[in-house]
C-alpha positions as CSV (number, residue, x, y, z in Angstrom):
1,M,-21.3,-4.3,93.5
2,S,-19.0,-1.4,92.7
3,L,-15.9,-3.6,93.5
4,R,-17.0,-6.1,90.8
5,H,-17.3,-3.3,88.2
6,R,-13.7,-2.1,89.0
7,S,-12.2,-5.5,88.6
8,G,-13.9,-5.9,85.2
9,L,-12.2,-2.6,84.1
10,V,-8.8,-3.8,85.2
11,R,-9.1,-7.0,83.1
12,Q,-10.1,-5.0,80.0
13,K,-7.0,-2.7,80.0
14,G,-4.7,-5.4,78.7
15,M,-7.2,-6.1,75.8
16,V,-6.9,-2.5,74.6
17,L,-3.1,-2.7,74.4
18,I,-3.2,-6.0,72.4
19,S,-5.9,-4.5,70.0
20,S,-3.8,-1.4,69.5
21,L,-0.7,-3.4,68.8
22,L,-2.5,-5.6,66.3
23,L,-3.9,-2.5,64.5
24,L,-0.4,-1.0,64.4
25,L,0.9,-4.2,62.9
26,V,-1.8,-4.1,60.2
27,V,-1.1,-0.5,59.3
28,T,2.7,-1.2,59.2
29,I,2.1,-4.1,56.8
30,L,-0.1,-1.9,54.6
31,A,2.5,0.9,54.5
32,L,5.3,-1.5,53.6
33,A,3.2,-3.0,50.8
34,M,2.4,0.5,49.5
35,F,6.1,1.4,49.4
36,R,7.0,-1.8,47.7
37,T,4.3,-1.2,45.0
38,M,5.6,2.3,44.4
39,G,9.1,1.0,43.9
40,L,7.9,-1.6,41.4
41,A,5.9,1.1,39.6
42,E,9.0,3.2,39.3
43,K,11.0,0.3,37.8
44,I,8.2,-0.5,35.3
45,S,8.0,3.2,34.2
46,G,11.9,3.3,33.9
47,N,11.8,0.1,31.7
48,V,9.0,1.6,29.5
49,R,11.0,4.8,29.1
50,E,14.2,2.9,28.0
51,K,12.2,0.8,25.5
52,Q,10.6,3.9,24.0
53,R,14.1,5.6,23.7
54,A,15.3,2.4,21.9
55,L,12.3,2.4,19.6
56,H,12.8,6.1,18.7
57,A,16.5,5.5,18.0
58,A,15.6,2.6,15.7
59,M,13.0,4.7,13.9
60,V,15.7,7.5,13.3
61,A,17.9,4.9,11.6
62,E,15.1,3.3,9.6
63,Q,13.9,6.7,8.3
64,Y,17.4,7.6,7.3
65,G,17.7,4.3,5.4
66,E,14.4,5.1,3.5
67,Y,15.6,8.7,2.9
68,W,18.9,7.3,1.5
69,L,17.1,4.9,-0.8
70,S,14.8,7.7,-2.1
71,S,17.7,10.1,-2.8
72,P,18.7,10.3,-6.5
73,G,21.8,8.4,-7.4
74,N,22.0,6.2,-4.3
75,V,20.3,3.1,-5.7
76,Q,23.1,0.9,-7.0
77,P,23.4,-2.8,-7.7
78,P,23.5,-4.9,-4.6
79,V,26.8,-6.1,-3.2
80,V,28.0,-8.7,-0.7
81,C,28.3,-6.7,2.6
82,S,31.0,-7.8,4.9
83,A,31.8,-4.8,7.1
84,T,30.2,-2.0,9.2
85,A,30.3,1.7,8.3
86,N,29.2,5.1,9.7
87,A,26.6,6.8,7.5
88,N,27.3,10.1,9.2
89,L,30.7,10.2,7.5
90,G,29.1,10.3,4.1
91,M,26.2,8.9,2.0
92,N,28.8,6.9,0.0
93,N,29.4,4.7,3.1
94,V,26.0,3.1,2.7
95,L,25.6,0.0,0.5
96,I,22.7,-2.1,-0.7
97,C,23.4,-5.7,0.4
98,Q,22.6,-9.0,-1.3
99,G,22.5,-11.3,1.7
100,A,20.0,-11.3,4.6
101,L,21.0,-10.7,8.2
102,D,21.7,-14.0,10.0
103,N,19.4,-12.9,12.8
104,P,18.0,-9.4,13.0
105,T,17.0,-9.8,16.6
106,T,20.6,-10.5,17.8
107,S,23.1,-7.8,18.2
108,P,25.7,-7.2,16.8
109,W,24.3,-7.9,13.3
110,T,26.0,-10.4,11.0
111,S,25.5,-11.6,7.5
112,A,27.3,-14.9,6.5
113,G,29.1,-14.6,9.8
114,Q,30.6,-11.1,9.0
115,P,29.6,-8.0,11.1
116,V,27.4,-5.7,9.0
117,G,25.3,-2.5,9.3
118,F,25.5,1.2,9.0
119,T,25.3,3.4,12.0
120,Y,23.5,6.7,11.8
121,Y,22.5,9.4,14.3
122,P,21.2,12.9,13.6
123,N,23.7,15.7,13.1
124,T,22.8,19.3,13.6
125,G,24.9,22.4,12.8
126,A,27.9,22.9,15.0
127,Q,27.0,20.1,17.4
128,A,28.6,16.7,16.7
129,T,25.4,14.9,17.5
130,T,22.1,15.3,19.3
131,M,22.5,11.7,20.6
132,S,25.1,11.0,23.2
133,F,26.8,7.6,23.6
134,V,29.0,8.3,26.6
135,A,28.2,7.3,30.1
136,D,28.1,10.0,32.8
137,A,30.6,10.2,35.6
138,S,28.9,7.5,37.6
139,G,28.9,5.1,34.6
140,S,25.2,5.5,33.9
141,F,23.6,5.7,30.5
142,S,20.3,7.0,31.9
143,N,20.4,10.2,29.8
144,T,22.4,8.8,26.9
145,Y,22.3,5.9,24.5
146,L,24.3,2.7,24.9
147,Q,25.2,2.6,21.2
148,A,24.5,4.5,18.0
149,P,21.4,3.1,16.0
150,S,22.1,1.1,12.9
151,F,20.3,0.1,9.7
152,Y,20.8,-2.5,7.0
153,I,19.4,-2.4,3.5
154,Q,18.7,-5.7,1.7
155,Y,17.8,-6.1,-2.0
156,L,14.7,-8.2,-2.4
157,G,14.2,-8.0,-6.1
158,P,11.6,-6.6,-8.5
159,G,8.2,-5.7,-7.2
160,L,5.2,-7.8,-7.9
161,D,3.9,-5.2,-10.3
162,G,7.2,-5.2,-12.2
163,A,7.3,-1.4,-12.0
164,G,9.8,-1.1,-9.1
165,T,12.5,-2.7,-7.0
166,V,11.8,-3.8,-3.5
167,Y,14.2,-3.4,-0.5
168,K,14.0,-4.4,3.1
169,I,15.3,-2.0,5.7
170,D,16.1,-3.4,9.2
171,A,17.0,-0.9,12.0
172,I,18.1,-1.4,15.5
173,G,18.2,1.1,18.4
174,Y,19.4,1.1,22.0
175,G,18.3,2.8,25.1
176,G,20.6,3.3,28.1
177,S,20.9,-0.5,28.8
178,P,21.9,-3.6,26.9
179,L,18.4,-4.9,27.7
180,A,16.7,-1.9,26.1
181,V,16.9,-2.8,22.4
182,A,14.3,-2.3,19.6
183,V,14.4,-3.8,16.1
184,I,12.1,-2.6,13.4
185,E,11.8,-3.5,9.8
186,S,10.2,-2.0,6.7
187,T,9.8,-2.9,3.1
188,Y,10.4,-0.1,0.6
189,E,9.7,0.0,-3.2
190,I,11.6,2.3,-5.4
191,G,10.6,3.2,-9.0
192,A,7.0,2.0,-8.7
193,Q,4.5,4.1,-10.7
194,E,1.0,4.7,-9.4
195,R,-1.6,3.3,-11.7
196,D,-4.9,4.8,-12.5
197,P,-7.5,2.2,-11.4
198,T,-9.8,3.2,-14.3
199,Q,-7.2,2.3,-16.9
200,K,-6.5,-1.3,-17.9
């Protein structure tokens, strides 16, 4: 009777090994899936970071365009724009344009087939810029911007209330990659007077 019991134990030893190997295989697959998910999450967070950097750069350019329009003496008759300029070199480099952009979502911007737009980036004191557009030694733009943000001011005509003039400001910003681009647009009215709702 004890001999039968021993032969049963001998048969079960191989089963433990197979079970252990299967369990090890399952744990390995789970670990690989977890590492793969972590890598994907890092890529997603990097893409979100670059998109946010592009959006903030576009907002800088758009806010400067609105500031430029609201500054005394800058509102001039619209002209046909057929070139690009750097607004950092002087407020006189910015123009109000007659024509619309051919396609605001395509970079570089064109109007009637000509490249247009006004680049702007913040200047502070002795520093040339707080935004860098130069790749590091490895060729990466991870901590810099691919290009300077740009804006374009288009004349739309008199406001519906007849008290002001309406302009459209398009702005484009870049992250560290040509795929990280943000385009924003605002409509801005100059010279409108607030009306008292109790007056007719």
